[in-house]
C-alpha positions in Angstrom: 0.0 0.2 -0.1 3.1 2.2 1.0 4.5 1.7 -2.7 1.2 2.7 -4.3 1.0 6.3 -2.3 4.2 7.3 -3.3 4.5 6.3 -6.7 1.1 8.1 -6.9 3.1 10.9 -5.4 5.6 10.7 -7.7 3.8 11.1 -11.2 1.9 13.6 -9.5 5.7 15.9 -9.3 6.6 14.6 -12.7 2.8 15.2 -14.2 3.9 19.0 -13.5 6.8 19.9 -15.8 5.8 23.2 -17.6 8.0 25.3 -20.5 7.3 28.9 -21.3 5.9 30.3 -24.6 8.8 31.0 -26.7 10.1 35.5 -27.1 12.3 37.0 -29.0 15.0 39.7 -27.8 17.8 41.0 -30.3 20.1 43.0 -27.6 21.4 46.9 -28.7 23.9 47.2 -31.5 23.7 43.4 -32.6 23.4 43.0 -36.3 22.6 39.4 -36.4 18.7 37.9 -36.4 17.1 38.2 -33.3 17.3 35.3 -30.1 14.9 32.7 -28.8 14.4 32.7 -25.3 12.3 29.9 -23.2 12.0 28.3 -20.0 11.2 25.3 -18.5 10.3 24.3 -14.5 10.3 20.8 -14.0 8.9 20.2 -10.4 11.0 17.8 -8.1 10.2 16.6 -4.6 11.5 19.8 -1.9 13.2 21.8 -5.8 12.1 22.8 -9.0 14.4 22.9 -11.5 14.3 26.5 -13.8 16.1 26.2 -17.3 16.5 29.1 -19.2 17.2 28.6 -22.8 18.7 30.8 -25.5 18.5 29.5 -29.7 18.3 26.1 -27.5 21.1 27.1 -25.7 21.0 25.9 -21.8 22.4 29.4 -20.7 20.7 28.7 -16.9 19.8 25.8 -14.8 19.1 26.1 -11.0 17.4 25.2 -8.0 13.9 26.8 -7.0 13.0 26.1 -3.8 10.0 25.1 -2.8 11.0 26.8 0.6 11.7 30.3 -0.9 8.6 32.5 -2.7 12.3 34.1 -5.4 15.5 33.1 -6.1 18.0 34.9 -8.3 19.9 33.0 -11.1 22.9 33.9 -13.5 24.2 32.4 -16.8 26.2 33.4 -20.2 25.6 32.9 -23.8 28.1 33.9 -26.0 29.7 37.6 -24.5 26.9 38.6 -22.3 25.5 38.5 -19.4 22.2 36.5 -18.9 20.5 37.4 -15.7 17.0 35.3 -14.3 14.8 36.7 -11.0 12.0 34.2 -10.3 8.8 34.5 -8.2 5.8 32.4 -7.3 3.0 34.5 -8.3 -0.3 33.4 -6.6 -3.3 33.9 -9.2 -6.9 32.3 -9.4 -5.8 28.7 -11.2 -2.9 28.7 -8.4 1.5 29.0 -7.6 3.1 30.0 -10.8 6.3 31.5 -11.3 7.4 33.8 -13.1 10.6 35.0 -14.4 12.2 38.3 -15.9 15.2 37.6 -17.8 17.8 40.0 -19.0 20.8 40.6 -21.0 23.8 42.6 -19.8 21.2 43.8 -17.7 18.5 45.0 -20.3 15.0 43.3 -19.8 14.8 41.0 -22.5 11.6 38.7 -21.3 9.1 37.8 -19.1 8.7 33.6 -18.5 5.8 32.2 -16.9 5.4 28.4 -16.0 
């Protein structure tokens, strides 16, 4: 009986994985094509795993504790500093996660999971 309960709980955690819609961004003085920014949130037993991708390259991967309401992450893409400021937001349909992505300090995208 305990095994069935444990498997049921594990199934709930695995079903919760979500992706944000992609957004495009072009840095100032950048002559190439616009970047495609996307992210994923994968819930875990204690921490959620957040990833941010630019042009299908993982630039940020971090843990967001279930015991925190905010988290900050940093990474790099090409020669640009990438930051993500994430927070939990309470809505009518439950709690969501929102991450604002910055490229060299300039807001580039807002991802919602």
